[in-house]
C-alpha positions in Angstrom: -35.0 -104.4 0.1 -37.3 -105.0 3.1 -41.1 -105.0 2.6 -42.7 -101.6 2.3 -44.0 -100.0 5.5 -46.5 -97.2 5.9 -45.9 -94.6 8.7 -49.6 -94.1 9.2 -49.9 -97.8 10.1 -47.2 -97.6 12.9 -48.6 -97.8 16.4 -49.2 -95.2 19.1 -47.8 -95.6 21.7 -44.6 -96.3 19.7 -43.1 -99.7 19.2 -39.4 -100.6 19.7 -37.9 -103.2 17.3 -34.3 -104.4 16.7 -32.7 -104.1 13.3 -29.6 -105.8 11.9 -29.6 -103.6 8.8 -26.3 -101.8 8.2 -26.4 -98.2 9.4 -23.6 -95.8 8.5 -23.2 -92.1 9.4 -20.8 -89.7 7.6 -19.7 -86.4 9.0 -16.9 -84.2 7.6 -16.3 -86.9 5.0 -15.5 -89.4 7.7 -17.5 -92.5 8.7 -18.4 -92.0 12.3 -20.8 -95.0 12.7 -20.9 -98.4 11.0 -23.3 -100.8 12.9 -25.7 -103.7 12.4 -27.0 -103.6 16.0 -29.6 -100.8 16.1 -33.1 -100.3 17.4 -35.9 -98.6 15.5 -38.8 -96.7 17.2 -41.9 -96.8 15.1 -44.6 -94.2 15.8 -47.8 -93.3 13.9 -47.1 -90.7 11.2 -43.3 -90.7 11.8 -40.5 -92.4 9.8 -38.5 -94.6 12.2 -36.0 -93.1 14.5 -32.8 -95.2 14.6 -31.0 -95.8 17.9 -27.3 -96.8 17.4 -25.1 -98.2 20.2 -22.9 -95.4 21.5 -20.0 -97.9 21.3 -20.5 -98.0 17.5 -19.5 -94.4 17.1 -15.9 -93.6 16.3 -13.7 -92.6 19.3 -14.3 -88.9 20.0 -17.4 -88.6 17.7 -19.8 -88.0 20.7 -19.6 -85.0 23.0 -22.2 -84.0 25.7 -24.1 -80.8 24.7 -26.4 -78.4 26.6 -30.0 -79.1 26.9 -32.6 -81.8 27.5 -36.1 -82.7 26.5 -38.8 -85.1 27.6 -40.7 -87.7 25.7 -44.0 -89.1 27.2 -43.0 -92.6 26.0 -39.2 -92.7 26.5 -38.5 -90.3 29.3 -35.8 -87.6 29.7 -33.3 -87.1 26.8 -29.9 -85.6 26.7 -28.3 -83.9 23.7 -25.0 -84.6 22.1 -22.7 -83.0 19.5 -21.3 -85.1 16.7 -17.7 -84.7 15.7 -16.1 -86.1 12.5 -13.6 -85.0 9.8 -12.9 -81.8 11.6 -16.6 -80.8 11.7 -19.0 -80.4 14.6 -22.7 -81.0 14.3 -24.0 -79.2 17.4 -26.9 -80.9 19.3 -27.3 -83.3 16.3 -27.9 -86.3 18.5 -29.7 -87.4 21.6 -29.9 -90.3 24.1 -32.1 -91.6 26.9 -29.6 -92.5 29.7 -32.4 -93.9 31.8 -35.4 -94.6 29.6 -38.8 -95.9 30.7 -39.0 -99.7 31.2 -40.7 -100.2 27.8 -37.7 -98.6 26.1 -34.9 -99.9 28.4 -33.1 -101.5 25.4 -32.2 -98.1 24.0 -30.2 -97.1 27.1 -26.6 -96.7 25.8 -27.9 -95.9 22.3 -27.9 -92.6 20.4 -30.3 -91.2 17.8 -29.5 -88.4 15.4 -30.9 -85.9 12.9 -30.0 -87.2 9.4 -30.1 -83.6 8.1 -27.3 -82.4 10.3 -24.6 -84.8 9.0 -23.2 -85.4 5.5 -25.1 -88.6 5.1 -26.9 -91.4 6.9 -27.2 -94.8 5.0 -29.3 -97.8 5.8 -27.9 -100.7 3.9 -26.9 -98.8 0.7 -29.9 -96.4 0.8 -29.3 -92.7 1.6 -31.7 -91.5 4.3 -33.9 -88.4 3.8 -34.5 -86.5 7.0 -38.0 -86.2 8.4 -39.5 -82.9 7.2 -39.5 -79.9 9.4 -36.3 -80.3 11.4 -38.1 -80.9 14.8 -38.4 -84.7 14.7 -35.5 -87.1 14.0 -37.0 -89.8 11.8 -35.2 -91.3 8.9 -37.0 -91.8 5.6 -35.7 -94.8 3.6 -37.2 -96.1 0.3 -39.1 -98.9 2.1 -41.1 -96.4 4.3 -43.9 -94.3 2.8 -45.8 -91.4 4.3 -47.4 -89.0 4.7 -45.0 -88.0 7.6 -45.6 -85.6 10.5 -43.2 -82.6 10.5 -44.0 -80.7 7.4 -45.9 -77.4 7.8 -49.5 -78.0 8.8 -48.9 -81.4 10.3 -47.9 -80.6 13.9 -51.4 -81.3 15.2 -51.7 -84.8 13.7 
C-alpha cells in the first residue's frame, strides 16, 4: 500500500500528479474501465479526484450529457453519462476538453463520481465516494481526512 496521505496537507491551488496504480470501474456488473495511466488532482480537504484516459473506457461506455460547470483551476467542464451492463449512470462523469495550461495533461481524460457506479477500485481497494455528493473525490485506505463535502464543511 502507498504511504498514507492527509487531505488537509494537500495544496491549494491543487496539484496534478500521474499515477500508475490500477484503476477499475464497474457499472451494471461490467468492467467499463481498467487502466494504469491516470492522473490525480490533489486539493486541500478533498480526497483525490482521479482522471482516467477516455480511451481506457469500454467502447460505448461514455455518452455526452447535458450541462457544464466551471472550475477556477481547471476551466470549463462537460458532463458525461456512463453506460455499462445495460445500466446508465446519468451525468456521473465529467471532463475538461480544453483545461487551463497547468492542467493540460487531463485533456482527453474523464473523472467520475464513485457513488454513481457499482464500484471503483484502486489496486484492490474499493473506493468510498467523497461525502455529500457534490464533489467527486475518491477515498482510499491510504488517504485520511477530514474531507470537505459532509454537512457543515462547504465553507472550508
